[in-house]
N, C-alpha and C positions, 0 to 999 in steps of 0.2 A: 791705068790702074788707079783705084782710089786709095787715098791715105786712111789710116786708122781713125784720125779725127773726123774725116768726112763720113766714114762708115757709121761712127758713134752718132753724129749729128743727125744722119738719116734715121737711125734707130730711135733717137729722141723725138724726132719729127713724127714718125709712124706712131710712136706710143701716144702722143698727144693728139693726133688726128683720130686715132681709133678710140681714145678715152679722153676727151677734152677735160681740162682741169681749170678750176675747181668745179665740182658738180653742184653748183648752188642754183636752186630754182630761180628761173627768170624773173619772177615777181618779188623775190626777196629783196627787202630794203635794209640798208645799214643804219637808218635814221635812228633806230632804237638802240645803237650800240655806240655810245659817245666815247668810250675808250678807244675804239677802232678808228673813229673820225679824228680824235685827238692826235694819234700818231701819224696819220696821213695828212694833216694839215700842215701847209707850209709855214703857217704862224708858229708852230711849236719849235722846229729846229732853228728857224731864222731868229727867234728871240733868244734861244740858248746861245747862239754864236755872237749875235750882235746887240742883244739887250734893246731891241727895237721891235715894234709891232708893225708888221707888213700887211697891206691890203692885197687880197688874192685876185681881185678883179682884173681881168685881161692878162693875167699870168699865163704862161704856156707850160703845161705839165706833160712829161712823157711817162707813160706806163710801159716799161721795158720788159718784155715777156708777160704780156697782159693776160695771156691764157682766155678764158671765157668771159673776161671782163668784170668780175666782181670787184676786184681792187680798183679797176678804172671808175666803176660806179661809185666806190668809197671815196676816191680822189675827187670825183665830181661833187659830191655831197659835202665833203670837207673843205673844199676850196671854192666858194661861190664866186661865179663869174669868170672862172678860169677855163682855158681851152684844154681839152684833154686829147692827147694823141697816144694811140696804143699800137705796139708792134708785137709780132710773134711769128715764129716759124711755122706754126700750125694754121693751115687755111681754115679748117673746120672750127678752131677755137675763135679765130678772128670773125667769123660770121656770127658765132654766138654773142660775142662782145658787142658787135655792132647792133645786134637785136636787143641786147640788154640795155644799153644807154638809150636807145629810142624808145623802148618800152616805159622807161622811167622819166621821159621827157626832157633828155639832154640832147640837144641839137648841135651844140658847139663841141663836137667830138668827132674824131676820125680814126680809122683803123687801117693798118697796112700789114701785109705778109712780108716780113723783112727781119733779117738778122741784125744784131747789134753792130756787127762789122760794117753794115751799109747805113748807118744812121745819117751820114752827111747828105745821102740822097734826098732826104726829106726837106732840106733847106730850112730847117728850124734851128733856133738857139732857145734852149729851155731854161726856165726859171727853176724847175724842180723836176728830178728824174727819180721815179720809183721803180727799183730793180729788185723786186721781192721774189725770193725763192728761184733764183736763176743763176746767180754769179757763180755758185759752187759747181755748175755743170761745165764751166769753161776750162780748157786745159791751161790757160795762162791768164791768172787773175788780173795781173798789171796791164795786160793788152786790153782785156775787156773793160777795165776801169778807164784806161786812156780813151778807148772808143766812146765812152759816155761823156768824159771831161771835155772832149773835143767839140761837143755840141751843147756844152753847158755855158750859160752866161756867166761873166766874171764873178758875180755875187750870188750865183746859183748854187743849189744844194742837191746832193745826191743821197738817197736812202738805198741802202742794199744789205745783204746778209749772206752768211756762209753757214752750212751745216757744221756743228761742232763735232770734231773727231773724237773728243773725249766722251761727251755726253751721249752721242749717237753710236758709240763703238759697237754695242750689241747688234744693231741693225745692219752695220757694215759687215759683221761676221755672217749674219743670216743672208745677205746678198752674195757673199762669197760662197756660201753653201749651195744656193740655188743656181749660182753660175757654174759650179762644179757639176751639178745635176743636169746642166744644159738648158735650164729653163729661160735663160736671157741670150740664148744664141741668136734669136730673132725677136720680133715684137711679141711681148708676152700677151696672150690672149686668155679666154676663159678656162682652157685646159691647164695652162700653166698656173693660173690663179687657184684652180681646184687642187692641183698637186701640192701647192704651198700650205693650203688649208689641211689637207689630209696628212701631210708630213708633220705640221705642228701639232696637230691633235693627237698623232700617234705617239709623240715623245711624252715621257713622264712629266708630270707637273713640276717636279723639283729639278728637272734638267735646266741648267743655267740659262741657256739661249731662250727656252720657252718661258721660264720664270721672268726673265728680264725684258721680253718683248711682246709676248702673246696675250691679247685680250679677246676672248671669244665674242664678246658683246660689240667689239669694234670690228673685228675682221671676218667673222663668219656671217653667211647670208649675202643677198644681193647688195646690201648697202655697204658691205665690207670690201667690195672690189677696189674702190678708190684708194682706200688705205693699204691694200695689199700691193697695189702698183707703185704707190708712192713711198712704201717703206722697204718691202721685201724684193720687189722686182723693178726698182727705179733705175733705169738705164743712165749711165754717166754720173750717178751719185757719188760725191766725195766728201770728205770731212777736213776740216781745217782748225787751227788754233788762233788765240788772240795774237801770237807772235806772227803767225802767217798773214793774218789781216794787216798788221802794221807793216810787214815787209812788202806786201803788194802795194799798199798806199804809198810807201816811200819810193818804190820803183816807179810808180805812175806819177810821182810828184803831186801827190794829193794830200790834203790836210784833214786829219781826224777832227771831227766836231764833237760828237758824243755818241754814247750807246743809245738806241732808241729807247729801250726800257731802262734808262740810266739809274733809276732809284733801286732797281733790283739787282744792280752790280755794285752795290755799296759794300766794300770790304770790311768796313768797321762793324757793320750790322751783323757780321758772322760771329761776333763775340758776345759772350754772356753780359759782360759788364764793359761797355765800350770806354767808359770814363775811368776804368781801373785796369788797364791793360798791363800785361807783364812788362817790366822795364825795358828790355830789348826792343819789343814791338812798339811800345810808346815812343821811344827815341828814333826808331828807324822808319816806321810807316809814314810819317809826315814828309819825309825826305825823298821818297821814291816817286818815279814818274807815273803818269796815267796809265801808260802801257803795262808798267810792272804791277800796279794795283789790280788792273783788270786780269793780268795773267795769274796773279796770286789767287784771285777769286775763282778763276777757272779751274785751277789745280785743286783748291780746297773744297769747292762746292759746285761742281759742274752740273747745274740743274738746268741750263738753258740749251734747248735744241738749236736755237739759232744764235749765231754771233752777229746781231743786228745793230747796224751803225749808220750814222750820218756823216758825210764828208763833203769836201767841196775844194775848189782851187786854192792853192797855197797863197799866203800872205793876203788874205781877204778879210781876216778878223781885225776889226777896228777896236782899238784899246778903249776900255771903258771901265769904270769903277764898280766892282760888285755890289750889289744892293746891300749886302751884309756889312760893306765898309762905308756906307754912306754917312756923311755928316748931317746934322740936322738941317743945315743950310741947302743940302741937296734934296732932302725929303721935302722941303717947303716949295721946291721947284718941280717936283716929280709930277707926272701925268699916270694915271692909273687906268688900266684897262682889264676887263674881265675876259677870259679866254672865250673865243666864240662858241666853243661846244657847250658852254653853260648858258647861252643866250636862247633858251627854249622856253616854250609857254608852260611846260610842267614845272621847270625850275622856277619860274617867276611866280606861279601861283602858289607853290608849296613854300617859297621863301616869304611871301606875304603872309600866308596862313600861320607860319611859325612865329613871325614877328607879332602878328595880331593875338595870337593865343599865348605868347610869352614862353615859347618852346625852344629848345636847342635846335638849330638848324643843321641837319646832317648832310654837309656838303659832299662828303665822299660817297653819298648814295648816288649821286648824279654823275660823279666822275671819280672812279675809284683808282686814283693814281698811286696811292700807296696802300700797303695791306691793312694798316690799322684804321679805326674809326676816326673821322675828323668832323667835329661839330664846332658850331659857332653860337655863342650866346645870342639870344634875340635882340638884345639892345645893340650889340655890335653888328649883327647881320643886317641891320638897317642900312649900313654903309654901302651894301652891295646894290640896293634898289636903283640909285642913279646910274650905275655902271651897266644896267640892263639896256639902256638906250644908246649910250656912247661913252667914250673915255672921259674921265673928269680929272681936274687938278686935285692934288692932295688936300689943299687949303679948302677947296669946296666941300670935300667929304667930312672934314673936320667941323666945318660950320654946319653942315647937314646934321651931323651927329649931336652938336651942341643944341640945335633946335628941338631935337627929340628928347634930350636930357638937359634942360636949361638949369636945373638945380642939382647940386651933389646930394644924393639920397640920405647921406648920414648928417650933414651939417646943415642942410637946406639953404645953403649959400650958392650964389651964381657959379655954374661950372667953371673951373679955371681952364683958361685957354691952354696952358702948358699941360694940363692933365688930359684934356681932350685930345691934343695932338699925339701924346704918348699912347693913349689907348688905341687910336685908329692906326698909329705907326706899327704897334706890336702885332695887331691883327693882320695888317697888310704884308708885313715881313714874314709872317708864318705862312700866309696864303701864297705868297710869291715863291717861297722855298719849296712848296709842295706842288706848284705849277698850275694853280687855279687862277691867279691874276698875274698881270705883267706891269712892271714899273719901268718908266723911261724918263730921261732928263731932256 
């Protein structure tokens, strides 16, 4: 006799064998999506945790639940020189993943039909594990996380995520409706998907379930089938909260590093005037834990479908002084690096053009890490030119800027060393806080 968990696993496998996910064309490349590459680069979370820049060459990266391999391709593009290993329980998906990486010229990749529970069979220890859109399907979150941490190197990092039970609640209600209708008794096929479409179209537009979930442009027609399966008929789909995430991490003895889209979880940004909060909030918010801050954000503004996070082995974070607390003596010893996803030909050509034409350089057009526009004055943008080739000492960038502006434009006297230092320092401090550059001692 099979167990309920085994039956569910078979249903999930059948669903992805019948409809491999994601349905991204084989020739589609992520090269023109720097934001996607940014969050899949090991450089990003490694710097957040250690305030150090890591070289991805010869690192070993696991794509757990790789599906048809599009995220495996993203990982390969975002981490030059790394070996990519993909696993999935769907044999049909694995075939497509292998074809995808070969099509794009990545020969340092391998794929296996394997569940997470059997990861030790691969005989690998990984520098980075990408477990995207999978963890919420497991009946025991802590056990799944422990399975991954067992094959993670001591200083390795895991990226994973959970469906938000609060944000996604309307879809869970819809799944319950269609379960009651018997559409998920077996592997949903075209007939079940047609019934979903007919049912939703038949409801009045002001009916809450339809108003909250249904989009005819997204779900109707042949192209809507993937969305129907992954939202209305998703076998094993479950929702969790921030509290659930931290509970699972603690149970697995894993340390939280950061939310993947951490800037979009900023509790203070929910207030009209962050500098003039009500007295109670002004006194209490600075004292609460990261977990409590994230939980409050989730309750007040549940906009994120995914609770998307980075984590790793406990007690691996090495103490460092945050850049915002550096003394001038620290700054004078600092090494500056441009994030790898900005080292593109397009970025370089446009940067040089803006400097030549004395225009504001719109750095947020090339990596939109924050919602607002981020521009750099053309004279200061000059500091980024040496970083396109390699990391540079802070003092080199100061001297480089002084050569461009040897005279104070007002007094026509030689540019003061301290003034030049302060100008470059303020630029780098802003760009580091936004994620465009990295600073290390």
